[in-house]
C-alpha positions, 0 to 999 in steps of 0.5 A: 541439278546442284546450287552451290558457290562457285569455284574457281573450276566454273570460271570457265563455265560462268563466261561460256553462260553468260556470252551465251545469255546476253547479246553482248560480251559485256555481263561476262567481261563484267564479272571476269573484271570483278573477279579479278579485282577482288571484287566478288563478293558471292557467286552462285552456281547452278550444275548440271549433272555432267557439272557444267554451269547452266545458272548463275547469279553474282553479287558484288559490294556497293557503297552509299556516297563513299561510305562502305555500308555491307551492301551488295548488288546482284548482277548479272544472272543467267540461266541457260536457255533451254531451262528458264521458266522452271523456276532456276533463276529464282532458286540461285537468287534465294540461295544468294540471298540466304547466303548474304544474310549468313554472312551479315550483309545489310541489303541488296540492290538490283536493277532489274525487272520489278515484276520478276525481283518483287517476289523475292521482296524487292522494293524500288530503292527510290521509296527510300531516297536511293538511287544510281547513276543511270538515268530513267531507271529509278522503276528499275532499281531496287532494294532488299533489305537483310538486316533491321537496320539496313536503312539507318539513315541511308540516302543518296547514291549507290555507288558501283565498282568501275567495272560497271562503267561499261554500262 
């Protein structure tokens, strides 16, 4: 198994994995739209011995009330059904966070299971005066800081790219 940054030839495998991993094609369509709009900050894949995509995590830019603060959102994260529960998702997230840190990004937000993302150091965004547009997501909307000053003067709504309007 190899974990690496996605390359163009991975697009079809990523699409297949996302369509198989979620109840609808919304996540696959999201990644495709982000890619087409040049808003895919980082994609990390896990490939099997034949080069097939068996895991994926994407990151895209977000802003805070119209201000670009060098933050990104983690979405989506997918692992092939037969490989779930083996730590592959964790490896993908850690690889993504390490790469984003090296690239100088300030923070990462995610809308996901608090029990899962807490292991990486994500914490409730609401505790820092941050929220997203989706109602009733306060406990699921979380933040991971990469830079010491990421939260300096940061409060209000974290705005996702328009591709997320389908959710």
